[in-house]
C-alpha positions in Angstrom: 0.2 17.5 40.4 2.4 19.3 38.0 1.8 19.1 34.4 4.2 17.8 32.1 4.9 19.4 28.5 6.0 16.9 26.0 7.1 18.2 22.4 7.0 15.5 19.9 9.4 16.0 17.1 9.6 14.2 13.9 13.1 14.6 11.8 14.3 13.2 8.4 16.3 10.7 10.6 13.9 9.6 13.5 11.9 11.1 16.3 12.6 12.8 19.8 10.6 13.7 22.6 11.4 16.6 24.8 9.9 17.1 28.1 9.5 19.7 30.8 7.3 20.9 33.6 4.7 23.7 33.0 7.3 26.3 33.4 9.1 25.2 30.2 12.5 26.3 31.2 14.4 23.1 31.5 14.1 20.4 29.1 15.1 16.6 29.0 15.1 14.5 25.8 14.6 11.1 25.0 16.8 8.7 23.1 16.4 9.0 19.1 13.4 6.7 17.8 13.3 5.2 14.6 17.1 6.1 13.8 17.3 6.5 10.3 13.7 6.5 9.2 12.0 9.6 8.0 9.3 10.4 10.8 6.7 12.5 9.1 4.5 13.0 12.0 4.2 12.1 15.6 1.0 12.9 17.5 -0.5 11.9 21.0 -4.2 10.8 21.1 -5.5 13.0 24.1 -8.4 10.6 24.4 -6.2 7.6 25.5 -2.4 8.8 25.6 -1.4 6.6 22.9 1.5 7.8 20.7 1.0 7.3 16.9 3.8 7.8 14.5 3.9 8.2 10.4 7.4 6.8 9.2 8.8 6.0 5.8 12.0 4.4 4.7 13.6 4.4 1.2 13.9 0.5 1.2 11.0 -0.5 3.6 8.3 1.8 2.6 5.7 3.8 4.6 4.4 2.7 8.1 2.3 3.6 11.0 3.2 2.8 14.6 1.7 3.3 18.1 3.2 3.3 21.5 1.6 2.9 24.8 4.7 3.8 27.1 5.5 7.2 25.8 7.7 6.0 23.0 9.8 3.7 24.7 8.2 0.5 22.8 6.4 0.5 19.4 4.2 -1.6 17.6 3.5 -1.7 13.8 -0.1 -1.4 12.9 -1.0 -4.9 11.7 -3.3 -3.3 9.0 -1.2 -0.5 7.5 -2.8 1.9 5.0 -2.8 0.3 1.6 -4.4 0.7 -1.8 -6.1 -2.5 -2.9 -6.6 -1.0 -6.5 -5.9 1.8 -8.8 -8.0 4.9 -8.8 -10.8 4.6 -11.3 -10.4 8.4 -11.9 -7.1 7.8 -13.6 -3.7 8.0 -12.0 -3.2 11.0 -9.8 -1.2 13.7 -11.5 -2.2 12.5 -15.0 -4.0 14.7 -17.3 -7.8 14.8 -17.8 -6.9 12.9 -21.4 -5.5 10.1 -19.3 -8.2 10.0 -16.9 -11.0 9.9 -19.2 -9.8 8.6 -22.3 -11.2 5.1 -21.9 -8.0 3.3 -21.5 -8.1 0.3 -19.5 -7.3 1.0 -15.6 -4.0 -0.3 -14.6 -4.1 -3.6 -12.8 -1.4 -2.8 -10.1 -2.5 -0.8 -7.3 -0.8 2.1 -6.5 1.8 2.3 -3.5 1.2 4.6 -0.4 4.5 6.6 -0.4 4.3 8.8 2.6 1.6 9.0 5.3 1.8 12.8 6.0 -0.5 13.4 9.0 -2.4 11.4 11.7 -5.5 13.0 13.2 -7.3 11.9 16.3 -11.0 11.9 16.1 -13.3 13.9 18.1 -13.7 13.3 21.8 -17.1 11.2 21.4 -15.6 9.2 18.6 -13.5 6.5 20.8 -10.9 4.7 18.6 -11.3 6.8 15.4 -8.1 8.3 13.9 -7.7 9.7 10.3 -4.4 9.7 8.0 -3.6 11.7 5.3 -1.5 10.0 2.6 0.5 10.4 -0.8 -0.4 10.0 -3.3 -3.4 12.1 -2.2 -5.8 9.8 -0.1 -7.7 9.8 3.3 -7.5 6.5 5.5 -9.7 5.9 8.7 -9.2 3.7 11.7 -11.8 2.6 14.1 -9.5 0.5 16.4 -6.8 3.1 17.8 -4.6 2.5 14.5 -4.6 -1.2 14.7 -6.0 -1.2 11.0 -6.8 1.7 8.4 -9.5 1.6 5.8 -9.4 3.9 2.6 -11.9 6.6 2.0 -12.9 5.2 -1.6 -15.3 8.2 -2.6 -12.2 10.8 -2.3 -9.8 8.2 -4.0 -12.3 7.9 -7.1 -13.2 11.7 -6.7 -13.9 12.8 -10.5 -11.2 15.7 -10.0 -8.5 13.3 -9.1 -6.9 12.6 -12.6 -6.5 16.5 -12.9 -4.7 16.8 -9.6 -1.0 17.8 -9.9 1.9 16.9 -7.4 3.5 20.0 -5.8 7.2 19.8 -4.7 6.5 17.4 -1.9 4.5 15.0 -3.9 0.6 14.7 -4.3 0.0 14.7 -0.5 -3.0 14.9 1.7 -1.5 16.8 4.5 -4.2 18.7 6.6 -7.2 16.9 8.2 -9.7 19.3 10.0 -12.7 18.0 11.9 -15.8 20.2 12.4 -16.1 19.6 16.3 -20.0 20.2 16.3 -20.7 18.0 13.3 -19.7 14.3 12.7 -20.5 14.5 9.2 -18.5 17.6 8.4 -14.6 17.8 7.8 -12.2 19.3 5.5 -9.1 18.2 4.0 -6.2 20.0 2.1 -4.2 18.4 -0.9 -1.0 19.9 -2.5 -1.6 20.7 -5.3 -5.7 20.2 -5.5 -7.1 22.6 -2.7 -9.5 22.3 0.1 -12.3 19.7 -0.3 -15.4 19.5 2.2 -17.6 16.6 3.1 -20.9 17.2 4.8 -22.0 13.7 4.8 -19.3 11.7 6.6 -17.1 11.2 3.7 -19.6 10.0 1.0 -19.3 13.1 -1.1 -16.3 15.7 -1.4 -16.7 19.3 -2.8 -14.2 21.7 -3.7 -14.1 24.7 -1.3 -11.6 27.3 -3.1 -13.6 30.2 -4.0 -11.3 33.3 -4.1 -8.1 31.5 -3.4 -5.2 32.4 -6.1 -3.3 29.8 -8.0 -1.0 32.1 -9.9 1.0 29.1 -11.3 -2.2 27.8 -13.1 -3.7 28.8 -16.3 -6.7 29.9 -14.4 -6.0 32.4 -11.6 -8.9 31.3 -9.5 -10.0 27.8 -10.6 -12.4 25.6 -8.9 -9.5 23.2 -7.8 -5.9 23.2 -8.4 -4.7 25.3 -5.6 -1.7 24.4 -3.5 -2.6 24.7 0.1 0.2 24.3 2.5 -1.6 24.1 5.8 -5.3 24.5 7.0 -6.4 25.3 10.6 -9.5 25.9 12.5 -10.2 26.7 16.4 -12.7 24.5 17.9 -14.7 27.5 19.6 -15.3 29.0 16.1 -15.8 26.2 13.7 -17.4 28.3 10.9 -13.7 30.0 10.7 -10.8 28.5 8.9 -7.4 29.8 8.1 -4.9 28.6 5.5 -1.3 29.2 4.6 -1.1 28.7 0.7 1.4 28.7 -2.0 -0.2 32.1 -3.0 -1.1 33.8 0.2 -2.8 33.8 3.7 -6.3 33.3 3.5 -9.4 33.2 6.2 -12.9 31.9 5.5 -15.7 33.0 7.7 -18.3 30.8 6.3 -17.0 27.1 6.5 -14.9 27.5 3.3 -17.8 28.5 1.1 -15.6 31.8 0.3 -12.1 32.8 1.3 -10.6 36.2 2.0 -7.1 37.3 1.3 -5.6 38.4 4.7 -2.0 38.9 3.6 -2.0 40.9 0.6 -0.4 44.2 0.8 0.1 43.4 4.7 2.8 40.4 4.6 6.1 40.8 2.9 5.7 37.5 0.9 2.9 35.3 0.0 4.8 32.0 0.4 4.9 29.9 3.4 4.1 26.6 5.1 2.7 26.6 8.7 -0.7 28.0 10.0 -1.3 27.9 14.0 -4.1 29.2 15.7 -3.7 30.3 19.5 -5.4 28.0 21.7 -7.3 30.5 23.9 -7.7 33.4 21.4 -9.4 32.1 18.3 -8.6 35.2 16.3 -4.9 35.1 17.0 -2.8 33.3 14.4 0.8 32.8 13.4 2.5 32.0 10.3 6.2 31.9 9.2 7.0 33.1 5.7 9.7 32.5 3.1 11.2 34.8 0.7 9.3 33.3 -2.2 8.5 30.0 -3.7 11.8 30.4 -6.0 14.2 31.4 -3.1 13.0 29.3 -0.2 14.6 30.8 2.9 14.1 33.4 5.5 12.7 36.8 4.5 15.5 39.4 4.3 17.7 36.8 5.9 15.9 37.2 9.3 14.1 34.5 11.2 10.7 35.7 12.0 7.3 34.9 13.2 4.3 36.9 12.1 1.2 37.2 14.4 -2.2 38.7 13.8 -4.6 39.2 16.9 -7.4 40.1 14.7 -7.9 37.2 12.2 -5.4 38.8 9.9 -6.6 42.4 9.7 -3.2 43.4 11.1 0.0 41.8 11.4 3.3 42.1 13.7 6.6 40.8 12.8 8.3 39.3 15.7 12.1 38.6 15.8 13.0 38.9 19.4 15.4 35.8 20.3 15.6 34.4 16.9 18.5 34.6 14.7 19.8 37.1 12.2 21.4 36.0 9.0 19.2 33.0 9.1 18.4 31.0 5.9 16.0 28.5 7.1 12.4 27.0 6.3 9.7 25.9 8.7 7.5 23.0 7.2 3.8 22.8 7.3 3.7 20.4 10.2 6.6 21.9 12.1 4.9 24.8 14.0 2.6 24.2 16.9 1.0 25.7 20.1 0.6 23.9 23.5 -2.5 24.6 25.8 -1.0 26.3 28.7 -1.5 30.0 29.7 0.4 32.0 28.4 0.7 29.6 25.3 3.9 28.2 24.1 4.6 28.4 20.5 7.0 25.9 18.9 8.7 25.9 15.6 11.1 23.3 14.0 13.6 24.3 10.9 14.9 22.5 8.2 18.3 23.3 9.3 17.6 21.3 12.7 17.0 24.1 15.1 13.7 23.9 17.5 12.7 27.3 18.6 10.1 27.9 21.2 8.2 30.9 23.0 6.6 30.8 26.4 4.9 34.0 26.2 2.2 33.8 23.3 5.3 34.3 20.7 6.5 37.7 22.2 9.8 36.2 22.4 11.7 33.0 21.4 14.4 30.9 22.8 16.4 27.9 21.3 15.1 24.6 22.7 17.4 22.2 20.7 20.2 22.5 18.1 21.9 20.4 15.4 18.8 17.8 15.1 18.2 16.4 11.4 15.9 18.6 9.4 12.7 19.0 11.3 9.5 17.7 9.6 6.9 17.8 12.2 6.3 19.1 15.7 3.4 18.4 18.1 2.8 19.1 22.0 1.1 16.8 24.4 0.5 18.3 27.9 0.2 15.5 30.2 
């Protein structure tokens, strides 16, 4: 039976599903889903085929929905991610003085503003999902997304009062699960950095050694870095990669230490997405921007940078990508499928969806004139 490739696209005005066979030459597209809503993320749980979507609306707020028929119908989660009280460590983004001044904690709970990412649990954790939210918080579901429970220990972390909002808000956007250890997982927050738990979420420790924060008073602080995307390959769970506000990094020791793999090798230290090849754990892809000040294509040429040796060497790929292009690819808007050769997909803030059918060697336009693309995921069924 031929495999179907489903590209799940979240945009500023709703969601779309593009479908093709394994040749990935001809595509059909669904009707728009949640028209007028901001779809932050849409993902398929590979364990049961259920689609999960995180959405927000300027009137109705943030919500999670799920679908069991490939997006034809959707159900709002009865128990949405919510805060029942304020953090005891001070309001996120506040100063240390505000956090520890002894002032009474506000009585009104904070509001979940956005749900940035939904991550299915491990294969042997049926029904488990995780969600990263803004302001920075982690939620867990044990019932396939029907209800969500806040991780209280991260919400009350002693560092919380000193975390600062990035341009997109104080968001927990990356959730990385160690495939061999149920007690270990990583999260990344902008702008707080990488945190790791080794006891199933009871305690969280900053893991940002040798990661630059050139916008902060301390160049290499314990925390406060602006991670843009964190990624791992399941065959090498000790190795992590991150695209950062201040460079591209690799860790070979479970985030205990980070190595700068972009300095003097890449033309910019600024970009958002980070993708690891599905079958080659040392092959990684990034898309860069000119700088944090000028957020557009480097030298006005859309390009993908690929390394086949974990960041030792990089090649700039432009075949099939437009010249004189001033665009941005956001942190959730680049992904790889599981086929051979791998398909790589990248959505832009100007509404184009590009893809490669040959491990990133050359690129084609899959769709144009979409709303600004916020996220791209792939499900092979």
